[in-house]
Every structure is written in C-alpha cells, then in structure tokens.
N, C-alpha and C positions, 0 to 999 in steps of 0.2 A: 311831427310837430307836437309841441307841448304848450298849452295855454295856462297861464297863472292868473288867478284873480285874488287880490288882496282885500282885506277889510280890517277895520278895528282901530285905525288911527284917530287922532283927535287932539284936543287941548286938555291938559291936566296940570294941576299945581304941583310944585315941588313936593316930593314924598308920596305922590299918588301912584296909581297903577293903571296900566292899559294892557289889553290882550290883542295881539295881532293874529290874524288867520290868513292862510294862503292855500287855496285849493287848486290842484293841478288836474288838467284833463288833457285828453289826446292819446298819443301813442306812448304809453308808460311801461317800462320794463321793471322787473321786481327789484333790481339792484340799482340804487341811485343815491344821490345826496341832495337834500334840500336845506335851505338856510336863509338867513336874513343878513342883509348888508345895509349900511346907511350912508347917507351923504349929507353933510351939513353945508350951508352956503359957503362957497369959496374953498371948500375942502375936497379932498379925494374921497371916493367911495371906499368904505372900510368894512371889514368883516365884523359882524356882531356875533353870530352863532350859526353852527351847522349841525346837522344830524343825518347820519346815513340811514338807509333802509334797515340796517342791522342794529341801529341804536347807538352807534358811536357818536359821542358828542364832542364839540369843540366850541370854546367861548373866547371872545376877546377878553383880555385882562380887565378892561374897564367896566365890564358888565358882570363879571363873575360874582356870584352871591346875590345878585339882584335880578337877573334875567334867567328865565328857564325856557329852553326850547324843547318841544315835544312834537310827536307826529302820530297820525292815525293812518297806517298803511292801507287799510281797507278803504279809506276815503281819499287817499292821496292828498292829505292835508297836513300842513305843518303849522304849528302855533308858536307864538312867542309871548310868554307872560313876562311883563315888565313891571317890577316893583321898585319902590324907593327911587322913583324917577328924579333926575336932576336936570337943571337947565341945559347942561352940556349934552344931554341925550336928544335934544331937539335936532331933528333931521328928517329927511325923506327916507323911509325904510322900504327897501326893495326885497322882494322874495326872489330866490334863485333855485333853479332845478338843474342838476347836471347828472349825466351818466356817460358811460363808456361802453357802448354796444356796437362793436365794429368801428365806430368813430366817436369822437368826443362831441357831446351835445350840451349846450349851455343856453338856458333860457332865463329871462327876467320878467318880473311883473311890472306893472305900470308905476308902482310906488305909492306909498301912503304917508301922509304928513303926520308927524308926531311933534307936538309943541309942548314944552314944559315951561310953565311960567314960574318966575321966582317970587 
C-alpha cells in the first residue's frame, strides 16, 4: 500500500502562484511515476503533469510554460509549481502514484482545492 498526503492548495488571484506538495509513504519501489491531475466542478478528472522516477516529464498543453513538476526521490515527494494562474485552473488537484511491479498499482491522494479568483 502507498499513502499520499497533499498540501499547498488555496485561494489566489489571477496571475498568482501556488506550490503543491505530495508526500508518498508505504511500500515504494524505485521505479514509479507520480503526478497531478485535476477535476473542476462538472468536469472529468484530467491530467496536469507527471514525472517518472527517472525524470521523464509530461504536461497537459493547457499548463505548459506555466506549471513545473519536480520530485525528490529521496523524500518520495512530488511538487507542482503553478505560476500565472488563471480562473480556469480552479479545480481539486489530486496527487497520483503508480508503478508496475508484478502488478499495476495506482493510488490517489485526497485532493486539495485550488481556487483562482478573477
């Protein structure tokens, strides 16, 4: 099992910045992928950004150039630096951990609210 604890959400004005953190604990193997997804009211959950344990990055087009994902493998922690925030970034942001060691494992954090006011 893997537990994920998120922090860093909040309310910010358009153009502002926030940094999300997600710490993973439990049975963690060295090869994995961590990332952030978001879900706005009435919408489907969507990918924001992911990063593998080897450092391979993937971003949604809507956040490229504004958001930066990073991780500290020693701390099993992933970060999401969000700059130039827009009202359409308002959503609940969920941390995700996934790996494939014998079987596929997929875990989610509890979610943290990000609200961008216009």
